[in-house]
N, C-alpha and C positions, 0 to 999 in steps of 0.2 A: 847257611851257605856252604857249598861244597867247593873245596879248592880245585883248581884246574888239574886235570890228570894228563900228564904227557903220554902220548901213544907212540905212533911210528911216523916217520917221514916229516918230522917237525910239526905234527898236528897234535893239538890238545883237546880233550873233552872238557867242556866247561858249561856252567849254567848260562842260559839265555839272559841277555841284558837288555835294558830299555834302548840302548843305542845300537842295537843289532839290526834295526829295520832296514836300513839301506843295504847292508851286506847280505841280508836275507833276500831282499828283492833281487839283487844281482845274482845270488846263488840259484834262486828259483828260475830266473830268466835263463841263465846259462844251462840249466838242467831240465828245461821245459820238456824237450822231446824224450830225454832219458826217463823222466818220472811219469810221463803221460799214461803209460800202460799200467802203472802201479798205484795211482792216486785217484781221488775223485776228480771229475772235470773241474777246471778252474776258469773263472771269467778273466777278462783282460785286466781288471782292476787288481786281482790277486797279486800280480807281478810288479806292482808299484810299491814304492817306499811308503806311501800313505797307508795302503792296505796292510802292509807288513807291520807298520807301527801299531795299527789297531789289533792285529793278530798277536803281536808281542805283548801288548798291554793285557789282552784277555788271558794269554797263557801265563803271564806273571801273576795275574789275579788268581788263577786256578792254583798256582804254586803257593801263593800266600795263604790260601785256604787249605792247603795240604792235600789237594786232590790230584796233583800232577807234579812232575818234575820235568821241566823243559831244558834240554841240553843241546849244544851245538858242537860240531867239530870245527875248530878254528886254527888257522896257521898263525905264525908269529906276527904277520902283518894284518891280522884280524879278518882275513878272507874266510868266509864260512864255506866249508866243503862237506857238510852233512848235518843232519838233524836226528836226534834221538829223543824220544819222549816216553816217560812212564806216565800213563794217563789212567783215569778211573781208579785212583787209589782208594781202596776201601779198608777201613780200620775195623776194630772189633774182632770177632773171631775169624774173619776172613784174611786180613792183612795181605792184600793182593793188589796187583796192578797189571795193566796191559802195556806191552812194549811195542813201539813203532819206530821205524828208522829208515833213513836213506843216506846214501853216500854219493858224492859227486861222481859223474860218469868217468872222469879222467883218473879217478883214484880207486876204482873198484878192482878187485882181484889181487890186492896187495896185503890183505889181512887187517885192514883198518876197521872194518865193521866187526870182525871177530874180536879184535882187541878192545874196541869200544864196548861191545856187549859184555865182555868179561869184566870190564871196569864198572859198568852199570850194575851187574849182578852183585858185585862187592858193595857198592853204595846202597843198593836196595836192601841188602841183608844187614850190613854193619851200621849204616847211618840212618836209614829209614825204618829199620826193624821189620821189614816185610817178610812174609813167609813164602810167598809164591809170586811168580811173574808168568803171565800168559802172553803169547804172541801168535799171530795168525799170518799165514803167507798165502798168496795166490797159489793155486795148485801147480802152475808152471814155473814158479820162481825157485828154481833149484839152488841158486846162489844164496838166497836168504835162508832157505831150509838148512843148507850146510853151515851157515853162520850160527844158527840156533843149535844145531846138533853138536857142533864143536864146543859149545858152551854148556853142554849138559842138559839142554832142553829135550824133553821127551814128547813124542807125537801122542796126542790124547784124543784126536778125533778129526772128523771131516764135517764141515759146516756148509751145506748147500746154500747158494744165493746169500752169502753172509754179509757182504759189503757192496755198496754201489761204487765200483771202480771203473774209470774210463767210460763212464756213461751207461754201464749196465751192471746188474746184480751178478756177482761172481762168486764161485765156490772158493773156499779157503781150507787149508789144513791148519789145525790147531795144535799148539805146542805149549808146554809148561815147564817151568823149572822150580822145584821145591828148594827153598833156601836153607831150611833148618830140618834136621832129622826129627 
């Protein structure tokens, strides 16, 4: 378990918990329009507490197997205002993971994502023993690109039709951060 990490504006980065389903459903519902252009298409059930409970259980199962680390940005009153995930953790000679994230529409532009990614880099290096983190951004997502660059991620390539986002296969820019010399 990773201790909660205080960030800015009374928000902490902490591990996802089984009781987060209702708060996640509320967060996704409130950010539906904000996230629509940057995430896969979601059916109506995705925005319910029941579906989020299923999603949380699956993500916690992945975490227990050591293949992911699911985190949330939460306020003192347990309101969720963002999600950060290290997924696809590979051990052995690779020691790598993929980083994905989003921040509540009302909290963007305040350095919250930049601060959270910095904290995750430290956790990945110091607690998980990873060597590398990769992240992909939509080509038009300048804000996400800036977050990565501010955290020392280097541009490593262009991936045409990389992920199906908002109902169509879209190009992405690829970034990585090497955590050990």
